[in-house]
N, C-alpha and C positions, 0 to 999 in steps of 0.2 A: 504494500500500500504506500502510495506517495504521502509524504508528510505535508501537511498544510498548517497554516497558522491556526485555523479552526479545526479541532479534532471532532469529527462526527460523533464519536463515542461520548463526548461531553454533553450532548443533548440529553442522553439518558440520565445524566447527573443533575439535571435541572432541579429536581425535587430536593436536592441536598442544600439548596440555599437556605433552608430552615435550620441547618445545623448550627450556624453561627448567630442566628437571630430568629429563633423559633416563632415567637409571637407575631412579629411583623411578616415573616415569611408565610405563615399560615393565613394571615389576613390577606396577603396578596393572592394566594392560591384559591381562597374562598371567593374573593372578588373576581378573579380570572374565570373561575368556573361559572359564576353567575353571568358574566358578560357573554359567554358563548352558548347559553341556553336559548331556546326558542323564545322570542318576544315579538316585537313588531317586525323584526327580521327573523328568518329561520336560522337554525344552527348551520344549515347548508349554505345559506347566503353569507353568513358570517365567516365561514371557512374561506370563501373566495375573496372576501374583503381582506381577511387576514393575510392571504397569499399576496395580494397586491401591496398591502402595507409593508409586508416583509421585504419586498423588493425596494420599496421607497426608502425604508430605513436601513436597507442592506444588511439584514441579519441572516447569515447563512443557516443558522440553526432553525430559525423560523421558516425560512424558505423550504428546508427539508421537511419540517413538520407539517406545514400547511399545503405543500405539494401532495404529500401522502394523504392528508385529511381531505383535500379537495377531490382526489381520485376516489377515496373511499366513499365520499358522499355523492359520487356519480358525475362529477364534472368532466367533460371531454377536454383533451389537450388544447383544442382551439379556444375554448372558453377561458381556460387558465392563462393562455398567452395573451388573450385580449385583455384580461384583467391586469396583467403585467404592463401592457402598453398604456392602459389608462393611468396606472401609477407613474409610468415614465413621462407621460404627457403632463401630468400635474406637477411632477418634480421639475421637469424642464421649464414649464411655464412659471413656476415659483422662482426659479433662478433668473429667468428673463425679466419678470416683472420687477425684480430688484434693480434692474437696469434703469428704471425710472428714478430710483433713489440716486444712482450714480449720475444720471443726467441732471437732476436737480442740483446736486452738489457741484458738478462741473460748471453749470451755468452761474452759480453764485461765485465761484472762484475766478471765472473768466469775465466777470463784469467789467 
């Protein structure tokens, strides 16, 4: 196996975050579990949202977990890639819209 900065085996260790801070860790997992239950959005829809957000925040552990979860919940590869493109468009747009801040600052400096 090739070595990477992110060890895929570490994803299975996620539950151990409670080892050094049990109370807060448990509160996180309780909240996390509630977030992914059916509500106004289905658990299935939330898995696809989580996959897209995973790419936007560039979390390789989350990408692995929510790719698996999205497949388990029945999403085809095309739907998953479309969600990734949505995340990329939002991320790209967020970078570009900050260009307005740069333009405003440059105009002030070049007066």
